[in-house]
TORVEXKOL-832811 format. One record per residue: x, y, z of N, C-alpha, C in turn. Coordinates in steps of 0.2 Angstrom, whole numbers, plus 5000, padded with zeros to 4 digits. Example, Ala and Ser with C-alpha at 12.3 -4.5 7.8 and 13.67 -1.06 7.14 Angstrom:
TORVEXKOL-832811
506649725039506249785039506649845039;506449895035506849955036506450005039;
//
This chain:
TORVEXKOL-832811
500449945000500050005000500450065000;501050065004501550115004502150085006;502550125010503250095011503250035016;502650025019502649965023502849905020;502549895014502649835010503349825008;503649885005504349875003504749855009;504649885015505049875021505049805023;504449765022504349705024504549645019;504749665013504849625008505649615007;506049615012506749615011507049545010;506649495009506849425008507449405013;507249405020507649385025507949315024;507649275020507949205020508449205014;508549255010509049255005509649295006;510249255007510849295008511249295002;511549344999511849344993512449294993;512549254988513149214987513749254986;514349234989514949274988515249254981;515149294976515449284970515749354968;516449364969516749434968516549464962;516549434956516449464950515749484949;515249444951514549464951514449524956;514749524962514749574967514949644963;515549644960515749704956515249724951;514949674947514449694942513849724945;513649694951513049724955513249794957;513849804960513949874962513949924956;514249904950514249944945513549964942;513049904942512349914940512049964945;512249954952511950004957512050074955;512750084954512950154952512550184946;512550134941512250154934511550174935;511150144940510450154940510250204946;510650204952510450234958510550314957;511150324954511350394953510850434949;510650414943510150444939509450444942;509250394945508650394949508650444954;509150454958509150504963509150574960;509550584955509550654951508850664948;508450614946507850634944507350654949;507450624955507050644961507150724962;507750744962507950814963507650854957;507750834951507450874946506750884946;506350834948505650834949505450884954;505850884960505650934965505751004963;506351014959506551084957506051104952;505851064947505451074941504751094944;504451054949503751074951503751134955;504251144959504351204964504351264959;504751264954504851314949504151334946;503851284944503151294941502651334946;502651314952502251344957502451424958;503151434959503351504960503251544954;503351514948503251554941502451574941;502051524942501351534942501051584947;501251564953500851604959501251664961;501851664961502251724963502351774957;502551754951502751794945502151804940;501651764941501051764937501251744930;501751704929501951694922502051614922;501551574921501551504921502051474915;502451424917502851394912502451334909;502251344903501751294900502051224899;502751224899503051154897503251114903;503151144909503351104915503051034916;502351034915501950974916502250924912;502350944905502550894900503250864902;503750914904504350884905504350844912;503950864917503850824923503650754921;503150754916502850684915503350644911;503750674907504350634904504850604909;505050654913505550634918505250584923;504550584925504250544929504250474927;504150454921504150394918504850364919;505350404917506050374918506150364925;505950404930506050394937505750334939;505150324937504750264939505150194937;505350194930505650134928506350124931;506750174932507350174935507250154942;506750184946506650164952506450094953;506050064948505849994948506549954947;506949974943507649934943507949934949;508049994953508349994959508049954964;507349954964506949914969507149834968;507149814961507249744960507949724962;508449774961509149754963509149744971;508849794974508849784982508349744985;507949704981507449654983506849694987;506649754984506149794988505549794984;505449754979504749754976504249724981;503649744981503149724986502949654985;503049614990502849534989502549514996;502149464995501949435002502349375004;502649385010503049325012502749295019;502149305020501849275026501849205026;501749175020501749095020502449075019;502849105015503549085015503949085021;503749125026504049115033503949055036;503449015034503248955037503448895034;503848895029504148835026504948835028;505248775027505848765029506348815025;506948825028507448865025507648845018;507748785017507948765010507348775005;506748765007506148775003506148855001;506248885007506148965006506648985001;507348965002507848984997507648964990;507348904989507148894982506648934979;506148944984505548994982505749064980;506249084984506549154983506849154976;507249104973507549114967506949094961;506449054963505949044958505549114957;505449154963505149214962505549264957;506149264958506549304953506549274946;506549214945506549184939505849194935;505249194939504649214937504649284934;504949334938504949404936505349404930;505849374929506249374923505949344917;505449304918505049274912504649324910;504349364914503849424911504349474908;504849494911505349544908505549524901;505749454900506049434894505449434888;504849424890504249424886504049494884;504149534889503849604888504349654885;505049634885505549684882505449694875;505349644871505249654863504649704862;504049694866503449734865503649804867;503949814873504149884875504549914870;505049884866505449914861505049934855;504549884853504149904848503649964849;503449964856503050024858503450084857;504050094860504450154859504550174852;504650124848504750144841504050174838;503550144840502850164837502750244840;502950254846502850324849503250374846;503750354842504250404839503850454834;503350434831502950474826502550524830;502450514836502050564840502450624843;502250684842502650744844502250774850;502650784855502350814861502050884860;501550914863501250974861501651034863;501951034869502251094872503051094870;503351034871504151034869504251024862;503750994859503750974852504350934850;504450874854504950824853504550764852;504950714849504650644848504450614855;503850584855503650554862504050494863;504550474859504950414860505450434865;505650494866506050514872505750494879;505050494879504750474885504650394885;504450374880504250304879504850254880;505450284878506050244878506250224885;505950254890506050234897505750164898;505250134895505050074896505450014894;505750014887506249964885506849964889;507050034891507650044895507550004902;507050024905506849994912506849924911;506449894906506349824906507049784905;507449814900508149784899508549784905;508649844908509049844915508749804920;508149794920507849744925508049674924;508049654917508249594915508949574917;509449624916510149614918510149614926;509849664929509849664936509549594939;509049574936508749514939509149454938;509549444932509949384931510549394936;510849444937511349454943511049434949;510449464951510149444958510049374958;509749344953509649264953510249224955;510849244952511449214953511749224959;511649284962511849304969511449274975;510849274974510349254979510449174980;510449134975510449064976511149034973;511148974974511748934971511548924964;512148904960512048894953511448834952;511448784956511048734956510348754957;510248794962509548824963509348874958;509748914955509548954950509348914944;509748864942509548824936508948784937;508848764943508148724945507548774944;507648834947507148884947506948904939;507448914935507348934928506948874925;507148814926506848754923506148744926;505948764932505248764935504848814931;505148874930504748924927504648914920;505148884916505048874909504548814908;504548764913504148714912503348734913;503248784918502548804919502348844913;502848884910502648924904502448884898;502948824898502848774892502148744893;501948724899501248694900500748734898;500748804899500248844897500248854890;500748864887500848864879500548804876;500648744878500448684875499648684877;499448714882498748704884498248754880;498548804876498248854873497648824869;497648774865497048754862496448734867;496648714873496148694877495848764881;496248814881496048874885495648914881;495748924874495348964870494648954870;494348894870493648884870493348904877;493748914883493448914889493048984891;493249034887492849094888493049134894;492549154898492649194904492949144910;492949084909493249034914493949054914;494249074909494949094909495149154914;494649194915494749244920494949214927;494549164929494749124935495349094935;495549064929496149024929496749074929;496749134926497349184926497249234931;496749264932496749324937496549304944;496349234945496249214952496849164953;496849104949497349054950498049074949;498249104943498949124942499149174947;498749224948498949284952499049254959;498549214962498549184969499249144969;499349104965499949054965500549094965;500649144961501249184961501249224968;500749264970500749304976500949264982;500649204983500749164989501449124988;501749124982502349094981502949144982;502749204983503249254984503449294978;503149284972503349324967503049404968;503449454967503249524968502549534965;502149574968501449584966501349614959;501849654958501749684951501949634946;502449594947502549544942502049484941;501749474947501149424947500549454943;500449514944499849544939500049544932;500749564931500949564924500949494920;501149444924501249384921500549354919;500049364924499349344923499049374917;499149444916498849484911499149464904;499849454904500149434898499949364896;499949314901499649254899498949254896;498549284900497849294897497749314890;498049374889498049404882498349364877;498949334879499349294874498949224872;498649194877498449124876497749124875;497349174876496549164876496249214872;496649264869496349324865496849334859;496549374854497049394848497249464849;497249484855497549554856498249564855;498449614851499249624851499549634857;500049604859500349604865500649674867;500849714862501049774863500549824867;499949804867499449834871499549834878;499849784881500049774888500549834890;501049844886501549894887501149964887;500749974882500350034882499950054888;499549994890499150004896499550024902;500149984903500650004908500850074908;501050094902501250164901500650214903;500050194901499550244903499450244911;499450184914499350184921499950224925;500550214922501150244926501250324924;500850344919500950414917500450464920;500050444924499550494928500050544931;499950604930500450654933500250664940;499650644943499550654950499950604954;500150544951500550504954501250524956;501450584952502150614954502150634961;501550644964501550654971501850604976;501850544973502050484977502750494979;503250494974503950504977504050574980;503650624979503750684982503550684990;503050644991502850634998503250585002;503450534998503950485001504550525004;504850564999505450605001505250655007;504650685007504450735012504450695019;504250635019504150595025504850575028;505350565024506050545026506350615028;506150665025506450735027506250755034;505550745036505350775042505650725048;505850665046506150625052506850645052;507250665047507950685047508050755050;507550795049507550865052507350875059;507050815062506850815069506150845070;505850865065505150885066504650835069;504750775067504350725070504450715078;505050715079505250715086505050765091;504950825088504750885091503950875093;503650855088502850845089502750795094;503150735094503050685099503250705106;503750745106503950775113503450815116;503150865112502550905115502050865117;501750815113501250775116501350735122;502050705122502250665128502250715134;502450775134502450815140501750835142;501250835137500550855138500150795142;500350735140499950675142500350625146;500950635146501350575149501150555156;500850595160500650585167500050545168;499650545162498950515162499050435161;498550395165498650325164498550305156;498950265153498950255146499150315142;499350365145499450435142499950425136;500450385136500950375131500650335125;500150295127499750265121499350305117;499050355121498650405118499150455114;499750465116500250505112500450465106;500450405106500650365100500050365095;499450365097498850375093498950445090;498950495094499050565091499650575087;500150555089500850565085500750535078;500450475078500350445071499950485067;499350515070498950555066499350615063;499750645067500050705065500550695060;500950635061501550625057501250595050;500650555050500350535044500150595040;499950645043499750705040500250735036;500850725037501450755034501750705029;501850645031502250605026501850555022;501350535024500950485019501250415018;501850405022502150345022502150305028;501850245029501750215035502450195038;502950165034503550145038503850215040;503850265037504150325039503750355046;503150345046502750365052502950315058;502950255057503050205063503750215065;504250215060504950225062505150295065;504750345064504850405067504550405074;503950375075503650375082503850325087;503950265085504050205089504750215093;505350235090505950235094505850295099;505450345098505450405103505050385109;504550335108504050325113504150255117;504350205113504350145116504750125122;505350155122505850145128505450165135;505150225135504850255141504150215142;503850195137503250155138503350085141;503950055139504149995142504349995149;504650055151504850075158504250075162;503650095159503050105163502650035163;502949985161502549915161502249895155;502249935150501949905144502249845141;501849795138502149735136502349755128;502949725126503149735119502649715114;502349665115501849635111501249685110;501049715116500449765116500649825112;501349845113501549905109501549895101;501849835099501849825092501149815089;500649785093499949785091499649855090;499749895095499449965095499750005089;500449995088500750035083500450005076;500349945075500049925069499349945068;498949955073498249975072498250055071;498750085074498750155073498950175065;499350125062499450125055498850125051;498450075053497750065049497350125051;497350155057496850215058497050275054;497650285052497850345049497850345041;497650285038497650275031497350335027;496850365030496450425026496750495027;497250495031497450565033497950595027;497750645024498150675019498850695021;499350695017499250665010499450595009;498950555010499050485010499150465002;499550415001499750394994499150364991;498750324995498150294993497550344991;497550394995497050454993497250474986;497850494985498150514978497950464973;498050404974497950354969497150344967;496750354973496050354971495850404967;496150464968495950524964496150514957;496750484956497050474949496650424945;496350374948496050324944495250324944;494950364948494250374949494050444947;494450494947494250564945493950594951;493950574957493750604963494150664965;493950724967494350774968494850764974;495450774973495950764978495850814984;495650874982495550924988494950894992;494450864989493850844993494150784997;494550734994494750684998495250705004;495650755003496050775008495650805014;495050845012494650865017494250815021;494050765017493550715020493950665024;494650655023495050605026495250625034;495150685036495350705042494950675048;494250675048493850655053493750585054;493750545049493650475049494250445054;494850465053495450445057495350465064;495050525065494850535072494450485076;493850465072493450415074493750355076;494150325072494550265073495050275079;495350335080495750355085495350345092;494750375092494350365098494250295100;494050255095493850185097494550145099;495050165096495750135099495850165106;495750225107495850255114495350225119;494750195117494350165122494650095124;494950065119495350005121495950015126;496350065124496850085128496650105135;496050145136495850155143495650095146;495350045143495149985147495749945149;496249945145496849905147497349935152;497250005152497750045156497450075162;496850065164496450105169496750085176;497150035177497450015183498150025183;498450055178499150065177499450105183;500050085186500350115192500750175189;500650235190501050295188501250335194;501350295200501550335206502250365205;502650335201503350355200503450405194;502850425191502950465185502750535188;503150585186502950655188502650695182;502150735184501850775179502350835176;502350845170502750895167502450965169;502951005172502651075174502451115168;502051165169501751205163502251235159;502851265162503351295158503651245153;503751185156504051135151503551115145;502951115147502451105142502451155136;502451215139502451275134503151275130;503651255133504251255129504251205124;503951145126503951095121503451115115;502951145117502451175112502751225107;503151265110503451315106503951285101;504351235103504751195099504351155093;503751135095503351095090502951135085;502851195087502351235083502551235075;503251245074503451245066503251175063;503351125067503151055064502451045064;502051065069501351065069500951105063;501251155061500951195056501051165049;501451125048501651095041500951065038;500651015042500050985038499551035036;499451095040498951145038499251185032;499851195032500151225026500051185020;500151125020500051075014499251085012;498851075017498151075015497851145012;498151195016497951265013498151275006;498751255005499051264998498651234993;498351174994497951144989497251174989;496951184995496251214995496251284992;496751324993496751394991496951404984;497151344981497351344974498051374973;498451374978499151394977499551344973;499451274974499751224971499251164970;499451124965499051064964499251014969;498850954969499050904974499650874972;499850874966500550854964501050904966;500950964966501451014967501551034974;501051024978501051044985501551014989;501750954987502250914991502950954991;503050994985503751024985503751084990;503151114991503051164996503251145003;502951085004503151045011503851035011;504151015006504850995006505251065007;505151115004505451175005505351205012;504751195014504651215021505051175026;505051105025505451065030506251075029;506451095023507151105023507351175027;506951225026507051285030506951275037;506451235039506351225046506951185049;507251135045507751095048508451135048;508551185043509151225043509151285048;508551315049508551385052508251375059;507751325060507451325067507651265071;507651205068507851145072508651135072;508951165067509651165066509951085066;509551045062509650975061509550955054;510050955051510050935043510650905041;510650835041511250795039511250785031;511650835028511750835021512050765019;512350725023512650665021512150615020;511550615023510950575022510550585016;510650645013510250655007510250605001;510850584999510950534994510550474995;510650445001510250385003509550395003;509250455006508550465006508350474998;508650504994508450504987508450444984;508850394985508850334982508350294985;508150294991507650264995506950284992;506950354990506350374987506250344980;506750344976506650324970506450244970;506750204974506650134974505950124976;505750154982505050144984504550164979;504650224976504250254971504150204965;504750184963504750134957504350074958;504450044965504049984966503249994966;503050054969502350074969502050084962;502450134958502150144952502150094947;502650044948502649984943502049944945;501849934951501249904953500649934949;500650004950500050034947500050024939;500650024936500650004929500349934927;500649884931500449814930499649804932;499449834937498749834939498249864934;498549924931498149954925498049904919;498649874917498549824912498049764914;498149744920497649694922496949714922;496849774924496149804925495849814917;496349834913496049834906495849764903;496249714905496149644902495449624905;495349644912494649624915494049664912;494249724910493649764907493549734900;494049724896493949704889493549634889;493649594894493349524895492549534896;492349594898491649594901491549584908;492049574912492049564919491749624922;491949684920491749744924490949754923;490649734918489949734917489649684922;489949624922489649574926489649594934;490249624936490349644942489849704944;489749744940489349804941488649774942;488449734938487749704938487649664945;488149624947488149584953488049634959;488549684959488549734965487849774965;487649794959487049834959486449794962;486449734961485849694962485849664969;486349684973486449654980485849674984;485549624989485049644993485249694998;484749735000484949785006485049855003;485149864997485249924994485949954996;485950014998486550055000486850015006;486449995011486749955017487149895015;486749855010487049795008487749805004;487749855000488249874996488849895000;488749935005489349955010489549895014;489149855016489449795020489849745016;489549735010489949695005490649725003;490649795002491249825001491749825006;491549835013491949825018492349755019;491849705018492149635018492649625013;492449645007492849635001493549675001;493549735004494149775004494549755010;494349725015494749705020495149645018;494849595014495149545011495649565006;495449615001495949634996496549674999;496449705005496949745008497449695011;497249635013497749595016498149555011;497849545005498149505000498449544995;498149594992498449634986498749704989;498549724994498749794997498349844993;498349904996497949964994497949984987;498649994985498650034978498449984972;498649924972498449884967497649864967;497449854973496749844974496349904971;496549964973496150024971496250034963;496750024960496850024953496449974949;496349914952495949864949495249874950;495049894956494349894957493949964958;494450014959494150074960493750104954;493950094948493550124942492950074941;492950014944492349974943491849994948;492050004954491550004960491350074961;491750124960491550194962490850214958;490850204951490250214948489650184951;489650114953489150084956488950114963;489450134967489350174973488850234972;489050274967488650334965487950314963;487950254959487250234957486750214963;487050184968486650164974486550224979;486850284977486750334982487250354987;487850324986488450334991488850384988;489050434992489450494990490150464989;490450484983491150454981491650474986;491650524990492150534995492050495001;491350485003491150445008491350375007;491250345001491450284999492250274999;492550324997493350314997493550305004;493250345009493450335016493350265018;492750235017492550165019493050115015;493250125009493650085006494350085009;494650145010495350155012495350125019;494950135024494950115030494850035031;494450005026494349935026495049905024;495349935019495949905016496549915022;496449965025496949975031496949925036;496249905038496149845043496549785040;496349765033496649705030497449715030;497749765028498449775028498749765034;498449785040498849775046498549725051;498149675048497849625052498249555050;498449525055498749455054498249405052;498449355048499149335047499449355041;498949385036499249405029499449475029;499149515033499349585032500049605033;500349625027501149645028501249705032;500749745033500949805038501049785045;500649725047500749705053501449685055;501749645050502449625051502949685050;502749735047503149795047503149825054;502649835057502549855064502949815069;502949755068503249705072504049715071;504249725065504949735064505249795067;504849855066505049915069505049905077;504549875079504549865087505049815089;505349775085505849725087505449675091;504849655089504449605092504349545088;504349485091504149425087503349435085;503149425079502449435077501949385081;502249325083501749285087501649315094;502049355097501949385103501449445103;501349475097500949535097500149515095;500149455092499449435090498949435095;499049405102498549405107498249475108;498749525107498449595109498149625103;498149595097497849625091497149625091;496849575094496149565093495649625096;495849645101495449705104495549765100;496149785098496249845094495949835087;495949775084495649765078494849775078;494649745084493849755085493649825085;494149865088493949935089494049975082;494449945078494549975071493949955067;493649895067493149875064492449915066;492449925072491849965075491950035072;492550065072492650135069492450135061;492650075058492450075050491750075049;491350035053490650035052490350105054;490550135059490350205061490450255055;491050255052491150295046490650275040;490550205040490150185034489450205035;489150205041488450215041488350285044;488850335045488650405047489050445042;488750455036489150485030489450555032;489150585037489350655039490050655041;490250605044490950595046491450615040;491250585035491750595029491550655025;490950675024490750735020490450795023;490450795030490150845033490550915032;491150915030491550975030491750995022;491350955018491550975011491151035008;
//
């Protein structure tokens, strides 16, 4: 859904095999891809900020900035996907892999890489043809061939092929790599030989490819983007007469929504507020305010996640900023590590609707819902879930012994507040810039970045220039992983639509008993499941364009429905045993996932109650629109 997935997909069972020449080639490939990707992040920040300043300050808009930003964004996305593949950070589900033996896990890891390589090998010629076709198209503002932009696709696929082969040989032994390639080749061969049997099956092929193939790949540990892409490629190649170059075109379309440029910008902003000490300042103020109350630091955790999420939009950045500052003192006061990890995970689910959430931006890009309306509507639903979580905290801590805890004096509270004010203002600066028309939802992140840089340099005096290259590379890698999923999911959604599935789904959902109530209940259940298996962004890209029109048809406001969908997916994302966000919270808390599960059920119950309150009291989502 965001950084959570990338954080938890590091393939802990796969240790690189020591081969000096391969290691040297891997380092060279890292330099070749990471440096341009980091420079592209900087270029996008400068370009978008220059556009805002030229338009709002000098009243002389630069007509070519959006077009150039779009060209650079596709290159950033593809190079970022290459970097993510090299670092093993493409989003994948490892919950089931963790339960198999180490030898089986090692083999499945290399099979997952080999499966990804199979798609890349099949897609590379199509991407090359697509770039050649785009050479005849001239861009309207810069008046250059569109091949300059489209060339990012074959370049990215080609680099991923090379990086994937190197990773395959480094992660496993030669025997494992060879066996993995044979397994994948055998599976592909079986499907090719079965083509005469598949063609007459009609819509049954949707279940075979988009349920069977996707599920098998996802549960086997193949990255989600490649799972989607393999299923779509196989479906179109073996059961239709559609030119395969269409897949690349649909991926290009999905990855080229300019609103998605907000994803890398907000990821970088999240890393920036942690580096400059702004997050620590907010937490310090809340702790001084509530630290003497029973369960006070748990309330601080809930509030801090709300505030930090409003700035970063990245769950790993949120949790990593909050947990180290609070957990040591909470443990001193008797809190169980498992309880802390469970609460951290559930606050991650609570804050999914707080702008500028990456999922909010994705919903806006694929459904046409106003980003400003989503940003406004997302604030109060998270408060409702925070209150329900607070009720569980109160019940569990009402007998907590705080005789050894002293209340912070008023002077100390005021001092902490004065320190925190510049950080507390940032979410309001971001929202005001969008609502007042100073900047678009894509551009507003650069205002936040500029504000954070100035605050870090001039107010908090904490700005580690040496960390910037690493932060830029992390931004590019995570952005590439996310945007590549969007591209693959867009291709898959197109395949589903062309098959007639969208009409069937619309008919089925529209005919549900219970009208609006039945539709909302089914949507909650469906998106909890989707959130735990597919995660937020791919689920939204696949089903958002199909379900939002139905929601409008049955009388559900689109912003209200967006909040229900996002919160339901958040519950699934952070719920064990499949929710990868849960394992991310446990990793940050340094807690065994099994130790946190007993504490999860109370908090999850509170979240579900909160989701139903939001679902059946529309004012919570749309009262301030």
